[in-house]
DRENPA-3360 file (N, C-alpha, C; in nm, 2 decimals, always signed):
BEGIN
1 = MLCRRGRD = -2.55/+14.00/+14.80/-2.50/+13.89/+14.72/-2.41/+13.81/+14.81 ~ -2.42/+13.68/+14.81/-2.33/+13.59/+14.88/-2.22/+13.54/+14.80 ~ -2.10/+13.52/+14.86/-1.99/+13.46/+14.78/-1.92/+13.36/+14.87 ~ -1.87/+13.25/+14.81/-1.81/+13.14/+14.89/-1.66/+13.18/+14.91 ~ -1.62/+13.18/+15.04/-1.48/+13.21/+15.08/-1.44/+13.09/+15.16 ~ -1.36/+13.00/+15.11/-1.32/+12.88/+15.19/-1.45/+12.81/+15.23 ~ -1.47/+12.78/+15.35/-1.59/+12.71/+15.40/-1.71/+12.80/+15.43 ~ -1.68/+12.93/+15.44/-1.78/+13.02/+15.49/-1.85/+13.10/+15.37;
9 = MVKRSGMK = -1.97/+13.14/+15.39/-2.04/+13.23/+15.30/-2.03/+13.37/+15.36 ~ -1.98/+13.46/+15.28/-1.97/+13.60/+15.32/-2.05/+13.69/+15.23 ~ -2.09/+13.80/+15.29/-2.17/+13.90/+15.21/-2.07/+13.99/+15.14 ~ -2.10/+14.02/+15.01/-2.02/+14.11/+14.93/-2.08/+14.25/+14.94 ~ -2.00/+14.35/+14.95/-2.05/+14.48/+14.95/-2.08/+14.53/+14.81 ~ -2.13/+14.65/+14.79/-2.16/+14.69/+14.65/-2.03/+14.72/+14.57 ~ -1.92/+14.74/+14.64/-1.79/+14.76/+14.57/-1.75/+14.63/+14.50 ~ -1.71/+14.64/+14.38/-1.66/+14.52/+14.30/-1.54/+14.47/+14.37;
17 = GRVKGMDE = -1.53/+14.34/+14.39/-1.41/+14.27/+14.44/-1.38/+14.29/+14.59 ~ -1.46/+14.37/+14.66/-1.43/+14.39/+14.80/-1.53/+14.30/+14.88 ~ -1.47/+14.23/+14.97/-1.56/+14.15/+15.06/-1.59/+14.24/+15.18 ~ -1.72/+14.25/+15.21/-1.76/+14.34/+15.32/-1.71/+14.29/+15.45 ~ -1.65/+14.38/+15.53/-1.60/+14.34/+15.66/-1.45/+14.33/+15.67 ~ -1.37/+14.34/+15.56/-1.23/+14.32/+15.56/-1.16/+14.43/+15.65 ~ -1.21/+14.55/+15.62/-1.15/+14.66/+15.70/-1.19/+14.65/+15.85 ~ -1.31/+14.61/+15.88/-1.35/+14.59/+16.01/-1.27/+14.47/+16.08;
25 = KNTDYSAK = -1.24/+14.37/+16.00/-1.16/+14.26/+16.06/-1.02/+14.31/+16.10 ~ -0.96/+14.40/+16.01/-0.83/+14.45/+16.05/-0.83/+14.53/+16.17 ~ -0.94/+14.61/+16.18/-0.95/+14.70/+16.30/-0.98/+14.61/+16.43 ~ -1.05/+14.50/+16.41/-1.08/+14.41/+16.51/-0.95/+14.34/+16.56 ~ -0.87/+14.30/+16.47/-0.74/+14.24/+16.51/-0.66/+14.34/+16.59 ~ -0.66/+14.46/+16.55/-0.58/+14.57/+16.62/-0.63/+14.59/+16.76 ~ -0.76/+14.59/+16.77/-0.82/+14.60/+16.90/-0.79/+14.48/+17.00 ~ -0.80/+14.36/+16.94/-0.76/+14.24/+17.02/-0.62/+14.25/+17.06;
33 = KRALLEQG = -0.53/+14.29/+16.97/-0.39/+14.30/+17.00/-0.36/+14.40/+17.12 ~ -0.43/+14.52/+17.10/-0.42/+14.62/+17.21/-0.47/+14.57/+17.34 ~ -0.58/+14.50/+17.34/-0.63/+14.44/+17.47/-0.53/+14.34/+17.53 ~ -0.47/+14.26/+17.45/-0.37/+14.16/+17.50/-0.25/+14.23/+17.56 ~ -0.21/+14.34/+17.49/-0.09/+14.42/+17.54/-0.12/+14.48/+17.67 ~ -0.24/+14.54/+17.68/-0.28/+14.61/+17.81/-0.29/+14.51/+17.92 ~ -0.32/+14.39/+17.90/-0.33/+14.29/+18.00/-0.20/+14.22/+18.03 ~ -0.10/+14.25/+17.95/+0.03/+14.19/+17.97/+0.04/+14.05/+17.93;
41 = LVSPQVLE = -0.04/+14.00/+17.84/-0.04/+13.86/+17.81/+0.05/+13.82/+17.69 ~ +0.12/+13.92/+17.63/+0.20/+13.90/+17.51/+0.34/+13.92/+17.54 ~ +0.42/+13.82/+17.51/+0.57/+13.83/+17.53/+0.63/+13.91/+17.41 ~ +0.75/+13.96/+17.43/+0.81/+14.03/+17.32/+0.83/+13.96/+17.19 ~ +0.85/+13.83/+17.20/+0.87/+13.74/+17.08/+0.73/+13.73/+17.01 ~ +0.63/+13.71/+17.09/+0.49/+13.70/+17.03/+0.45/+13.84/+16.96 ~ +0.49/+13.95/+17.03/+0.45/+14.08/+16.98/+0.53/+14.10/+16.85 ~ +0.65/+14.06/+16.84/+0.73/+14.07/+16.71/+0.66/+13.99/+16.60;
49 = LINELETE = +0.62/+13.87/+16.63/+0.55/+13.79/+16.53/+0.42/+13.85/+16.49 ~ +0.34/+13.90/+16.58/+0.22/+13.97/+16.55/+0.24/+14.09/+16.46 ~ +0.34/+14.17/+16.49/+0.37/+14.28/+16.40/+0.41/+14.24/+16.26 ~ +0.49/+14.13/+16.25/+0.53/+14.08/+16.12/+0.41/+14.03/+16.04 ~ +0.32/+13.96/+16.11/+0.20/+13.92/+16.05/+0.11/+14.03/+16.00 ~ +0.10/+14.13/+16.08/+0.02/+14.25/+16.05/+0.07/+14.32/+15.92 ~ +0.21/+14.33/+15.92/+0.27/+14.39/+15.80/+0.24/+14.30/+15.68 ~ +0.26/+14.17/+15.69/+0.23/+14.08/+15.58/+0.08/+14.09/+15.53;
57 = LDFLSKQN = -0.01/+14.10/+15.63/-0.15/+14.11/+15.60/-0.18/+14.24/+15.52 ~ -0.12/+14.35/+15.56/-0.14/+14.47/+15.49/-0.08/+14.47/+15.35 ~ +0.04/+14.41/+15.34/+0.10/+14.40/+15.20/+0.01/+14.31/+15.11 ~ -0.03/+14.20/+15.16/-0.11/+14.11/+15.08/-0.25/+14.17/+15.04 ~ -0.31/+14.25/+15.13/-0.43/+14.31/+15.10/-0.41/+14.42/+14.99 ~ -0.31/+14.49/+15.00/-0.28/+14.59/+14.89/-0.25/+14.52/+14.76 ~ -0.17/+14.41/+14.77/-0.14/+14.34/+14.65/-0.27/+14.28/+14.58 ~ -0.35/+14.22/+14.67/-0.48/+14.17/+14.62/-0.56/+14.27/+14.55;
65 = ESFRKALR = -0.57/+14.39/+14.61/-0.65/+14.50/+14.55/-0.59/+14.54/+14.41 ~ -0.46/+14.54/+14.41/-0.39/+14.57/+14.28/-0.42/+14.47/+14.18 ~ -0.41/+14.34/+14.21/-0.45/+14.24/+14.12/-0.59/+14.25/+14.07 ~ -0.68/+14.28/+14.16/-0.82/+14.29/+14.12/-0.84/+14.41/+14.03 ~ -0.77/+14.52/+14.05/-0.79/+14.63/+13.96/-0.73/+14.60/+13.82 ~ -0.62/+14.53/+13.82/-0.56/+14.49/+13.69/-0.65/+14.39/+13.62 ~ -0.71/+14.30/+13.69/-0.80/+14.20/+13.63/-0.93/+14.27/+13.57 ~ -0.98/+14.37/+13.65/-1.10/+14.44/+13.60/-1.06/+14.52/+13.47;
73 = AKSVQNPR = -0.94/+14.58/+13.47/-0.90/+14.66/+13.36/-0.89/+14.57/+13.24 ~ -0.83/+14.45/+13.26/-0.81/+14.35/+13.15/-0.94/+14.30/+13.10 ~ -1.04/+14.27/+13.19/-1.17/+14.22/+13.14/-1.25/+14.32/+13.07 ~ -1.23/+14.45/+13.10/-1.30/+14.56/+13.02/-1.25/+14.57/+12.88 ~ -1.12/+14.54/+12.86/-1.06/+14.55/+12.72/-1.12/+14.44/+12.63 ~ -1.15/+14.32/+12.68/-1.19/+14.21/+12.60/-1.34/+14.21/+12.60 ~ -1.40/+14.21/+12.48/-1.55/+14.20/+12.47/-1.59/+14.06/+12.52 ~ -1.71/+14.06/+12.59/-1.76/+13.94/+12.65/-1.83/+13.85/+12.55;
81 = MSTKLRDA = -1.88/+13.90/+12.44/-1.94/+13.81/+12.35/-1.89/+13.84/+12.21 ~ -1.89/+13.75/+12.12/-1.84/+13.77/+11.98/-1.92/+13.87/+11.91 ~ -1.86/+13.94/+11.81/-1.93/+14.04/+11.73/-2.05/+13.98/+11.66 ~ -2.03/+13.86/+11.60/-2.14/+13.80/+11.53/-2.26/+13.78/+11.62 ~ -2.23/+13.73/+11.74/-2.34/+13.70/+11.84/-2.41/+13.83/+11.88 ~ -2.33/+13.93/+11.91/-2.39/+14.06/+11.95/-2.47/+14.12/+11.84 ~ -2.42/+14.11/+11.72/-2.50/+14.17/+11.60/-2.63/+14.09/+11.59 ~ -2.63/+13.96/+11.60/-2.75/+13.87/+11.59/-2.85/+13.91/+11.70;
89 = LYE = -2.80/+13.93/+11.82/-2.89/+13.97/+11.93/-2.96/+14.10/+11.91 ~ -2.89/+14.20/+11.86/-2.94/+14.33/+11.84/-3.03/+14.34/+11.72 ~ -3.04/+14.24/+11.63/-3.13/+14.25/+11.51/-3.27/+14.22/+11.55;
% end
């Protein structure tokens, strides 16, 4: 199933609310950071900024997952169609 994310179309995994590839992206960022560090292309100031951004990304990912769980729990509590409509459809 495809989902619109910004300008790009991305594939959704079977898990509700999870975009396929998010964990791979985080790992990819870590690998790129490691490669830049090994090559000596990152100054201490840039490294500090990258670490802050990684921390923020992790926090926002966890917060997003928490919001998705709360939304799913809330949507389960509310019936999706009125009782009268449901009864009419089952007759």
